[in-house]
N, CA, C and O of each residue as an XYZ file, in Angstrom:
328
protein
N      62.095     48.967     85.596
C      62.700     47.468     86.182
C      63.962     47.414     86.359
O      64.250     46.405     87.003
N      64.812     48.008     86.095
C      66.284     48.075     85.620
C      67.278     48.736     86.919
O      67.949     49.694     86.536
N      67.419     48.455     88.027
C      68.605     48.740     89.241
C      69.582     48.407     89.396
O      70.202     47.367     89.619
N      69.883     50.475     89.118
C      71.540     49.567     90.098
C      71.913     49.585     91.340
O      71.182     50.212     92.107
N      72.916     49.038     91.802
C      72.383     48.867     93.183
C      73.308     49.670     94.318
O      74.464     50.006     94.060
N      72.741     49.909     95.461
C      73.888     50.868     95.913
C      75.432     50.917     95.769
O      76.180     49.995     95.444
N      75.799     52.428     96.140
C      76.895     51.710     96.439
C      77.614     52.347     97.258
O      77.627     53.522     97.625
N      78.409     51.156     97.589
C      78.930     50.944     99.151
C      79.889     52.563     99.026
O      79.667     53.491     98.248
N      81.128     52.438    100.237
C      81.798     53.928    100.294
C      83.142     53.219     99.990
O      84.166     53.890     99.861
N      83.154     51.527     99.844
C      84.660     51.287     99.320
C      84.637     50.617     98.264
O      85.663     49.950     98.122
N      83.788     50.497     97.343
C      83.245     50.370     96.062
C      84.300     51.062     95.204
O      84.613     52.236     95.404
N      84.861     50.279     94.207
C      85.141     51.103     92.395
C      84.446     51.975     92.443
O      83.669     51.688     93.354
N      84.148     53.026     92.002
C      83.023     53.824     91.357
C      83.145     53.809     89.561
O      82.423     54.461     88.806
N      83.966     53.125     89.262
C      84.138     52.589     87.783
C      83.048     51.600     87.405
O      82.454     51.662     86.329
N      82.814     50.693     88.330
C      81.909     50.140     88.409
C      79.953     50.162     88.246
O      79.111     50.806     88.873
N      79.860     49.445     87.451
C      78.346     50.081     87.143
C      77.142     48.249     87.394
O      76.664     47.524     86.521
N      77.090     48.166     88.505
C      76.430     46.952     89.359
C      74.202     46.806     88.259
O      73.084     47.319     88.303
N      74.643     46.218     87.851
C      72.953     46.486     87.063
C      71.785     45.578     87.757
O      72.211     44.424     87.718
N      70.477     45.596     88.386
C      70.180     44.293     89.170
C      69.117     43.787     88.291
O      68.339     44.727     88.124
N      68.575     42.403     87.434
C      67.924     42.527     86.702
C      66.898     42.032     87.437
O      65.961     41.775     86.682
N      66.482     41.613     89.330
C      65.676     40.591     89.562
C      64.222     41.786     89.468
O      63.154     41.174     89.486
N      64.086     43.169     89.384
C      62.648     43.049     88.919
C      61.657     42.797     87.693
O      60.474     42.917     87.373
N      62.920     42.365     87.206
C      62.759     42.802     85.021
C      62.078     41.398     84.995
O      62.081     40.599     85.932
N      61.368     41.184     83.510
C      61.072     40.159     82.633
C      62.188     39.193     81.812
O      61.998     38.316     80.969
N      63.786     39.868     82.580
C      65.058     39.176     81.992
C      65.905     38.493     82.574
O      65.503     38.232     83.707
N      67.020     38.012     82.333
C      68.083     37.148     83.488
C      69.444     38.177     83.105
O      69.561     39.051     82.246
N      69.950     37.902     83.654
C      71.532     39.471     83.064
C      72.620     39.193     81.966
O      73.419     39.833     81.282
N      71.983     37.124     82.284
C      72.787     37.266     80.946
C      71.824     37.598     79.453
O      72.219     37.339     78.316
N      70.521     38.212     79.797
C      69.771     38.717     78.330
C      70.526     40.154     78.296
O      71.058     40.762     77.367
N      70.397     40.400     79.404
C      69.921     42.042     79.254
C      72.187     42.047     78.628
O      72.497     42.983     77.891
N      73.264     41.097     78.993
C      74.742     41.152     79.132
C      74.153     41.069     77.164
O      74.742     41.880     76.450
N      73.479     40.485     76.708
C      73.403     39.801     75.000
C      72.988     41.344     74.186
O      73.671     41.768     73.254
N      72.060     41.895     74.588
C      71.207     42.488     74.472
C      71.758     44.015     73.937
O      71.534     44.674     72.922
N      72.727     44.262     75.344
C      73.543     45.599     75.366
C      75.040     45.006     74.378
O      75.964     45.811     74.262
N      75.164     43.751     73.788
C      76.350     43.856     73.148
C      75.535     43.866     71.770
O      75.537     45.042     71.409
N      74.790     43.034     70.770
C      74.398     43.189     69.894
C      73.311     43.932     69.682
O      73.059     44.123     68.492
N      72.511     44.461     70.543
C      72.074     45.851     69.770
C      72.604     46.990     69.671
O      72.613     47.822     68.765
N      73.266     46.942     71.182
C      73.577     48.040     71.072
C      75.753     48.769     71.120
O      76.318     49.766     71.570
N      76.133     47.655     70.456
C      78.210     47.019     70.836
C      78.396     47.978     71.656
O      78.982     49.059     71.607
N      77.432     47.060     72.898
C      78.557     47.615     74.650
C      78.913     46.586     75.093
O      78.005     45.760     75.185
N      79.846     46.277     75.407
C      80.715     45.323     76.054
C      80.389     45.493     77.385
O      80.714     46.531     77.961
N      79.595     44.326     78.132
C      79.788     44.795     80.232
C      81.004     43.230     80.139
O      81.240     42.234     79.455
N      81.445     43.951     81.345
C      82.427     42.566     82.237
C      81.819     41.510     82.282
O      82.189     40.688     81.444
N      81.028     41.211     82.937
C      80.685     39.921     83.509
C      78.835     39.973     83.223
O      78.238     40.960     82.792
N      78.359     38.977     83.500
C      76.947     38.504     83.740
C      76.587     37.067     84.799
O      77.047     35.949     85.032
N      75.777     37.704     85.102
C      74.634     36.144     86.570
C      73.176     36.450     85.985
O      72.884     37.344     85.191
N      72.269     35.429     86.606
C      72.009     35.190     86.866
C      70.765     36.683     86.408
O      70.099     37.133     85.476
N      71.196     36.971     88.157
C      70.701     38.806     88.272
C      70.735     39.939     88.736
O      70.269     40.656     89.620
N      71.545     39.904     87.740
C      72.621     40.972     87.567
C      74.133     41.012     86.019
O      74.860     40.159     85.510
N      73.908     42.590     85.824
C      75.358     42.550     84.548
C      76.352     43.860     85.713
O      76.126     44.771     86.510
N      77.367     43.201     85.149
C      78.613     44.423     85.724
C      79.167     44.918     84.844
O      80.020     44.232     84.280
N      78.938     46.192     84.402
C      79.519     46.950     84.053
C      80.728     47.955     84.057
O      80.400     48.950     84.703
N      81.578     48.020     83.734
C      82.979     49.645     83.865
C      83.241     50.673     83.177
O      82.640     50.933     82.134
N      83.669     51.004     83.404
C      84.344     52.218     82.814
C      85.878     52.892     83.594
O      86.429     53.017     84.687
N      86.059     53.217     81.981
C      87.929     53.403     82.191
C      88.046     55.585     82.460
O      87.264     56.534     82.519
N      89.472     55.344     82.533
C      89.512     57.270     83.285
C      89.691     57.048     81.446
O      90.282     58.103     81.213
N      89.535     56.283     79.914
C      89.709     56.268     79.102
C      88.299     56.177     78.086
O      88.107     55.955     76.890
N      87.433     56.484     79.291
C      85.732     56.337     78.523
C      85.126     57.938     78.455
O      84.990     58.893     79.219
N      84.895     57.639     77.235
C      85.058     59.094     76.567
C      83.288     59.492     77.451
O      82.593     58.604     77.945
N      83.040     60.463     77.447
C      81.161     60.629     78.049
C      80.730     59.859     77.225
O      80.054     58.908     77.616
N      81.070     60.094     75.445
C      80.029     59.779     74.593
C      79.652     58.283     75.025
O      78.475     57.925     74.977
N      80.690     57.392     75.456
C      80.730     55.897     76.339
C      79.661     55.725     77.924
O      79.307     54.698     78.503
N      79.400     57.084     78.230
C      78.437     56.891     79.181
C      77.161     57.411     79.082
O      76.282     57.425     79.943
N      77.136     57.976     77.578
C      75.438     58.369     76.886
C      75.232     56.963     76.018
O      74.206     56.309     75.830
N      76.228     56.803     75.683
C      75.099     55.730     74.701
C      74.853     54.886     76.137
O      73.805     55.369     76.565
N      75.367     53.727     77.212
C      75.202     53.140     78.797
C      73.533     53.461     78.422
O      72.677     52.803     77.832
N      73.535     54.938     79.137
C      72.212     55.616     79.407
C      71.170     55.547     78.377
O      69.949     55.531     78.533
N      71.709     55.516     77.532
C      70.620     55.611     76.330
C      70.089     54.286     76.319
O      68.902     54.048     76.541
N      71.079     53.290     76.027
C      71.067     52.030     75.907
C      70.254     51.053     77.523
O      69.696     49.955     77.540
N      70.454     51.788     78.386
C      69.822     51.446     79.564
C      68.567     51.901     79.735
O      67.951     51.224     80.558
N      68.035     52.675     79.331
C      67.064     54.002     79.352
C      65.864     52.690     78.606
O      64.989     52.014     79.147
N      66.586     52.804     76.445
C      65.490     52.169     75.951
C      64.736     50.900     76.111
O      63.613     50.635     75.681
N      65.914     49.826     77.117
C      66.032     48.474     77.220
C      64.941     48.733     78.488
O      63.759     48.391     78.511
N      65.632     49.374     79.434
C      63.889     48.975     80.625
C      63.144     49.857     80.089
O      62.084     49.576     80.648
N      62.853     50.926     79.256
C      60.952     51.473     78.681
C      60.376     50.002     78.429
O      59.313     49.788     79.011
N      60.852     49.030     77.722
C      60.345     48.164     77.293
C      60.423     46.267     78.182
O      60.616     45.152     77.697
N      60.179     46.716     79.521
C      60.123     45.841     79.507
C      58.973     45.665     81.388
O      58.221     46.368     82.064
N      59.451     44.550     81.412
C      57.793     44.529     82.131
C      58.040     43.680     83.439
O      58.875     42.775     83.413
N      57.280     43.979     84.652
C      58.219     43.493     86.339
C      57.578     42.074     85.614
O      56.675     41.801     84.824
N      59.116     41.018     86.758
C      59.035     40.213     86.391
C      58.739     39.215     88.592
O      58.066     39.363     89.612
N      59.446     38.639     88.213
C      58.665     37.703     89.310
C      60.554     37.986     90.095
O      61.636     37.563     89.690
N      60.104     39.119     91.662
C      60.986     38.848     93.062
C      61.610     37.375     93.333
O      62.260     37.159     94.356
């Protein structure tokens, strides 16, 4: 139910925009889950999305942790209202 918003040519490849529009949680709830349960700090949250940012200093482990967390969270979600 989590979706990655499409990347445009001009978009910074270090930014990952995660949409919760089709999930039964808000962006702010996802932000808190990532922070509290997975110790992953995202950049910001709004009602329908979360913005995660990566830098050249992030290791492969950081990407793997974020991937595992999002897959686990997504696996426990149900469809929300569009």
